[in-house]
N, C-alpha and C positions, 0 to 999 in steps of 0.2 A: 082951815084944814083944805089940801086940795086933792084935789081928784085921781092922783097916784095913789097918795099917801090915806085915801080911803081904799083903794081896791087892794093896799101892802095889811094896812088892817085886814080886812076879811077872806083876804085870799095871799095869803104870803107866797113872796116868788122866792127861786134857790136864787141864791148869791152866786154874783160869777166866780167868787174864792174858793167857796168848795165846788162848784164843777166844777172848774181847772182839776185838784184832786184829785177829783173822783173821773176826770180826762184822762192826766200823766196816767193815774193808778191801771188804767184802763191796758192803756199804749203799754205798758211795763205788764200785764199778766200777758199780754199778745206775745212781744217778745220773748218770754217764756215757751211759748206753743199755746193758747190759750184761746181761745178761737169766736166771733160774734156769737157762731150759731152755737157753743157748749156756754159764754154768761150769758146765752139767754135761755137756757135749757136753765142754768142753777137761782138763775133771777126770778123767772117768771114774766120777763118783761120780750115781748116781740122783735124778732129781732133789725126789723124796719122803723121799728123804734125806737131802739140804743143808734141804730144808724143817722136818726135824727137829729136826734139826742147830744150823742157826739161829736157831730160835725163845727155845728160852732152855737155858743153860747148864747147868740142873737139873735136866734130864730127863735127862742123861749126865754126871754128871759123876763116877759111877761106871763104869769101865766094862761090869760084868757090866749093867747096864739101860740099852746102846743095841743089843742087837742083836751081843751077844759070846758068841762059846761056839770060842772056838779056845784051844788050849795053851797051859800054863805058861810061858809066858819072851816068847808073840805079843803085839803091841801088839794095839790095845782100832783097834774101827771110830773109833768117834772120833778115835782117833789116826791115823788113816790117811786118813780123811777131813783132817783138819787139816796134814795132810804138801802133800797135792794139793792144797791152793788156796794151799799156802805156794809151792808149787811153780809153779803156774802165775800167779802172781801176780807172784814175779820174772821170772818168761817177757815179762809182758806189759812192767815195768821196764826188764827191755833193751830191750824192743823200742821202749823208748820213747825209751832211749836212742842209740838210732841213726840214730832220723827226728824230723824236726822233726813235733811234729803239736800238735794246737789242745789247748792246755793244761788243758782242762775247766772247772770252774766256778770266775768269776770272781765275787765280790761284788760288787754293784752294790745302790743303791739300789731298782730296780725289783726285784732277788731277795728284801730287807725287804720292799719292801711286798705282793711277792704275797704271805708267809711269814708276816707280820702279816694278809690279808685271809681264811688259813687260817685261823689260832689264832682270831680270832673265828670264821667260823664257826663252831669245835668248841666253842669255851667258853659260846660262848652258844646256840650247835642253833638256829641260824636260815644264810639262803640269802645268801651273798652270792655278787655276782658280780663279778670281778675283769677287767676287760675294760684292753687296753692294742694300742697296733698292734702287726702283726706283726714282729717279730726284736729287740722289748726289751730279751726273755728272761724270759718270763713261764711257759714250760715250765723253768726252771731254776730259777727262784725254787719250782713247782712239786718239782720231783726233790731240793733239797736241803730244801726238808719233810721227802717220805718222806724221806729218808737221817737227816737228825738227830731221829725221830721212831723208827726203828728202832735206833738206835742209843742213844737215854735208855730207852727204851720194849722193845725189843726186836722180831723180824723178824715176831710175830704182832700188832702193835700195831695198833686201829683205825682205821690208817686208808689209806684205799682207793682206789684211781684207776681210773679206765675214760676211756678215749678215743672221742669219737662219731666215724663216717665215716660216706658220703654212703648204704652200703648195710647200715647200721645203725638206720634212723630208726623208729625204731615204740617204740610205751611194751612192746611183749612184748619185744623187743629191749636196748632198756637197763635194764628189770630182769634178765633174762638173766642180764649183764653185771657185772649191783651183785651178785648171788646170787653171780655166779660166783668174786668178790675178795669178800666176808663170811662164806657161810658152806659149814662145812668137809662132804663131802660129799654124795650124790648132789642133784638137785634136784627137787621135780614142777617139769616146766614146762609143761605142758600148758595150764596157764590163766596170766593177766595174778594174778588175784587167789590163785591157791595160791604162786608164786614171792615175791608180796608178805609176804604171810605168813611166807614161810623166812625172808626180807632181815630182817623186824621180833625173830623166835624169835631169830634168830643174833645180832642188832646190839642191843638195846635193853638198855639200862641198861652199855652200854662206852663212851659218850662220846666217840666217834667222829664222824669228816669226812669223806666222800663226794665227793673233786676228779672232775670232768670237766674233758677236757679238750679241745679244740675244741671250744666249747658251743656260736659263732657259726653253727655250723651249723645249729643249732636255728629263726636266726633265718629261714633259708628252704625250713625245712620243710613241708609242709599241714597238719601238727600241733603243728605245733612250738610253740605257747601250751599246747599240752593236754600236751606229752612237762613243757616247764617247772614248769606244774601240779602235773605228774604226782614228780616230783623235788621239786617243793618238802612236799609232802606230808609227807617227813619228817620234818624237823624241825619242821614242823607239831604232829606226835604223840610230839615230843622222841625219834626213833629214833634220827639221828643231825642232825650238821649239812653243810649242801651247800657245795661253791663251783663257781661254773661256771664256768673261764677262758671270755675269748672278748675278739672286739673294736672290741665297742659295739652291734656289730649286734642282739643279744636286749632291751638296753635303749632302743634307737632303736626296733623295733617295740614294744615297752609302750607309750611315749610319744608314741607317732601317734597316740593317739584313747584316748579314753574308756572304752572296754568294756574294758579289760584295767586301769581303774584298780586292783582290788580288786589284784590280785597287782602292780602295778608299787608300791602303796606296801608292801606283805611287803618289796619286793627292794632298794626307792630306798636307804632312814636306812642303812644297811648299803652300801650299793656301795661300790669303790674302781675308777678311773679314773684312771690315769699316760699319762704326757703324754709324749711325745720331750723331744728339748736342743732349749731354750729353749721350747720352746711349752705347759707348765702356768701354773695359773693360782693365786697366794700362797699356798704352803699347801696344794695339792697336790702328792702324789707322783708325781718325771720321772724319768725321764736325764739325769746331769747330767753335768759337764766333767767333771767325778773321777772318774765312772764310764767314761767315756775312757780318760784317762791309766791309771787302771787295770785296762783291758784292754788298750791298748796294751803296757805294761809287762810283759805276762803272759805277748804275747806278741814280750817284746827286743824295740818298736819303740821309737825317741825320735830327740828332732829337730826342730826349732820347724816345719820346712816340713813333715814329715810328721805331727805333728800340729795342722798348719790343714790337709791331705789327710783325715783320719779324722778330723775333724772335719766336712765336706761330705760325707763320706759315710751319718756318719751320723744327720746333717739328711733322709735320702735315704728313699724307701722301701727298709724291711728293716732297717735302722736296725745294731743290731748284728751282725746273721745278716749284713748285705752287707758287714760291713767286714768278720768273719771270711771268708769266702770273698772277699775282697781282697787278705790275705795268704796266703792259702793259693793260691792264686795265683801268687801272688809269689813265695813258696816252691820252689814248684813247678816256675816259669820262669827263676830266675834265683837261686834259692838263697838269696836276701836280701831283707829288707826294709824299705827307705827311701823316704826321696822321690823318691828319681830311678824305682824299682823301683815304685810305685805309682801311678805318673802316667805313665810308660807301658803296665800293666794295664789302668787308666781309659781311654786313647788309644785303646789297640788297638780 
C-alpha cells in the first residue's frame, strides 16, 4: 500500500465527481436567487470557506490541504462541507415538492439572445447594450450565463455582475462595486484612480466580462453619460468586455443628439435589441409563441383558452413576469391554473 492509499484509508477525501455535482447545483441555486451569504447561514459553513471550496477542486483534493487537522478516522473539512450542502439541497427539494412554486429558469429565445450578447462582449472585449422591455427575461438570461460559466470554468471565472440602484450612481460607487467583484483583498477606495488601477491589475489578461444589470438607471442620472464612458473605457483598454442590461433608455439618450456621436458609434454595432411577442422586425431577437408555450408547460398550464389568455397577458406590460404573477395568484387563490381561474383573477 502506497502513502496515498494509506491516507485515503484513514482520511477519506472528497471525490471530484461528487464535488462537481454540488458545485453545479450551487450555481443553479444562485441563478434562482440564492446568495452565498444565505447558503452559508443555512448550512452553517462560513462564506469564506464556501468560496474557497467552490472555486476549484484541486485546492482541496487532498484532505490535508483544506484546513484539516483532525484525528485519524475523522472526516475532513471538505467532506463536512459537502455533507452540509447535500443536506440543505435535499431540504430545498422537499420544500419544493410540498408546494407549487415558480419552476425556475425556463429557456427562451430571450435568454439565448442575452447569453449571446454577453458572449460577444466577452470574446471581442467590447461594450454591448442589451435592451428589452421589462419582464421579457433579461435577468434570467444573465443568471443562466453566470451559472453556465461557473459550471464550465469554476466559481473563480472572470464573469462579474453588478446591479445599479438610484443611490449608488456615481463613478466612485460603480468602481467600488466592480472592485468588490474582481479584486481579492482590500482595495484602496480613497480615489477613483486607485480603484481603477486595482481593477485593471486584477482583471487584465483574464478575458473577462462585466455585466451591469438595471443599466437603464444611468439614462436619468445627471452624469449618466460620463458613467457610461467610464464603463466603456475598460473594453477600450482591453481589460474586460462590458454588457449593460437595460430597456433602451441609454441608447435613446445617446441617439438623441450629435454630442454623443462618438460614444454611440462605439456601442451601436453590437447592440442587442430584443422585442416583445409579435413585435419584432424580421431577424430581430424576440419573445416567441414557442417561448410562451414552454413557460406554460413549465407551470403545468394547458388548454386552448388558457393559451389565448396567456398570449394576451404576455403582449401587455410586464410580459412573462406578469404571467408568472398571474399564475402565482391563481395557485394561491384557487390551488389551480386554468382558463377559468386566470379569467377570474384578471377580472377581479
